N, C-alpha and C positions, 0 to 999 in steps of 0.2 A: 504494500499499499504506500509506504514511504518512498519507495523507489519510483512509483507510478506518479505521484505527486510531485516529486522532484523533476521528473521528466517534463510533466505539465508546465511547471513553473518556468523550466529552462527553456520550452517552446514559446510561451508567452513573451518572455524577456527577448528572445530571438526575434519574434514578429515586430515587437515594438522597435527594436534597433533598426530593423529593415525599414520600418516605417519612418523613422526619424531620418535615416540616410536618404530615403526617397524624397521626402519633403525637402531636404537641404538641396538635393540635386535639383529637383523640379523648380526651387526658388531660383537657383542659379540660371537655369534656362530662360526664365522669363527676363532676365536682365540682357540676354543676347539679343542683338538686332534681328529684325525680320530679314528673310533671305533677300539676295540681291534681285532675284527675279519679282518677288512682290513689290518690293521698292520702285523697281523700274515700271511695273504696271500702275502702281499708285500714281506716280508722278504724271502719268499721261492723262489722268481724270481728276484726281483730287487735288485740284490747283485753282487759284483764283477766287472770285467771289461767288459763293453757294448759299441759296436760301434753304433753311430747314426748320422744321417746326420744333419748337421747344417750350418746356414748362419752366417758368421762373418760380422757384419756391422759397419761402421764408419760414425758418423753423419747421421744414417739412410739409408747409400748407402750400399748395398751388395756387399762385397769385395771378396765373394768366387764366384761371378759372375754366376756360373751354377745354374739353377734352382733347380736341384737334391740336391745342397749343398755340403758340403764338409764332407767325413767320418771322425769322430771325436771320439776318445777313451776316454770315462768316466769311472770312477769308483764309485760304490755305496757301502758305508760300514756303517751298522748299529751300533749304539752306544750299548756298553755292559753295561751302567749303565741307559740309558733313553730309554724305548721302544719306544717313538715317535720321536727320533731324529736320522738321519743318516747323513753322510757327502757326498757330491756331489764333485768329483774331475774331472777336466778336465786335461788330462795327456798329456804333450808334443805336445802342439798345435802350428801348423805353417801353414802358406798358402802361396804358391809361393816362393817369394824371400823376406819373412819378414826379414831374417838375424837373427831371434832370436826364440828359441823355450820356449814357454811360458807354465807353468801349474798353476792351480788355484784350491782352494777347499774352501768349505764353509759348515758349519753345518747348517742343515735345519730341521725344524719340521713339522710333519703332522698336517693338519687342516681339519676341515669339510668345504664343500663348502657352500657359501651363496646363497640366493636365486636365484640371477642372474646367478651365475655361474652354478646352476643345470639346468638352462635353456638352457645353452650352452653345458654342459657336461652331455648329457642325459643318463638315464639308471644307473643301480646299479654299485657299485665297484669303484667309482670315490674318490679320496681325493686330497686335495691340499697340497703343501709342500713350505715352505718358510725359508729364512735365510738372515741375513745380516753380514756385515764386514768379509768377507773371507781373504785369504791370497793368494799371488802369489810367484812364484819362477820360476827361468829360470835353464836350465840345466848347463850353464857356471857358475853361482853363486853358485848354489847348497843349497842355505838358503831362508827360506821363509820371506816375509815381509807382514805387515798388508795391507789389502787393505780396509780402512775404507770408509764406504758408499756404498760399493759393495753389491749385493744382488743376490739371485736365487729365482725365482717364478715359479712354475710348477705344473702340474696335472697329475696323474697316474691313471690307471684303473687296479686293481688286477686280473680282470677276463680276459680282452681282451689284456692285456699287452701294451695298447696304452699309449703314453707319449708325454708330450711337456712342454717345459720350457725355460725360457731366463735367461741367465747370465749377469748382468749389472756390468762391472767392475768399474764404476765410475772412468773411467780414459780416456780421450781424447774422451769421448762419444762412446766407444767401447763396443760392445754387441755380445753375441753368441746366436742365436736364433735357437733353436731345434724345429722345427716344428713339427706339430702332426704326428705320425708315430707309427707302431707297432715294438716293440722289437723283433729282431731276434738274439738270443744270440750266434748263430753259426757263425756271422759275425766276431767275434774276431779271429778266426781262419785264416781269409783271410784278416786281416786289412791291412798288408803291401801291398798286391797286389791291394787292393781297393784304398789305397791312392796314389799309383804309377800310377794308372789309372786315378784318379782325376787329378793328376799333369799333365799328358799328355792331358787330355780332356781341362783343364783349359788354358795350353799354345796354343792349337789349337784355342780355343775361343777367345783368345787375339789376334792371328794372323789374324783370320778371321774379327775381328772387328777393326784392326788397333790400338790396345791398347798396 
């Protein structure tokens, strides 16, 4: 009985050790850049001004209110010196009567998906992008200031052009959540009309719900 118990404990300890080693190895993989093939494909499409739907949240509460989110203009610009780095910029963002137009940018790096992320983002073509300590500026001030602690984390598929990411400003628990969607680059041509319609729909929603 004692020998059986000893073997059982030894087996459990061995499995725990293997798990720790696997997790450490998997964590190291996530820091490796995406493959050259994926980066090359991404540069062909994930560039310039792109309109995406986002939810602006404050303390976890969706301030854009509408399920479809708010049409938001982002810019993606790849580094000329580092193939695995690009800048994500949120341009002139405002919702309803915010009273201020905010812009934000952050350098991010491409990374491989870890084991758990591969289970969630199935199929080929996916890579992760992550960056920290961006900067913000307003149209009124015209100059940028460091947003220490802010970060951008997202996922992109170079073949289907699906994307989702979260911008955490590290300020008053405000985040922009770009939920999973397929990029339509033609939306940039109708951005002003889309945003104007969103403002009308938002005003009606508030009226209907007594907000």
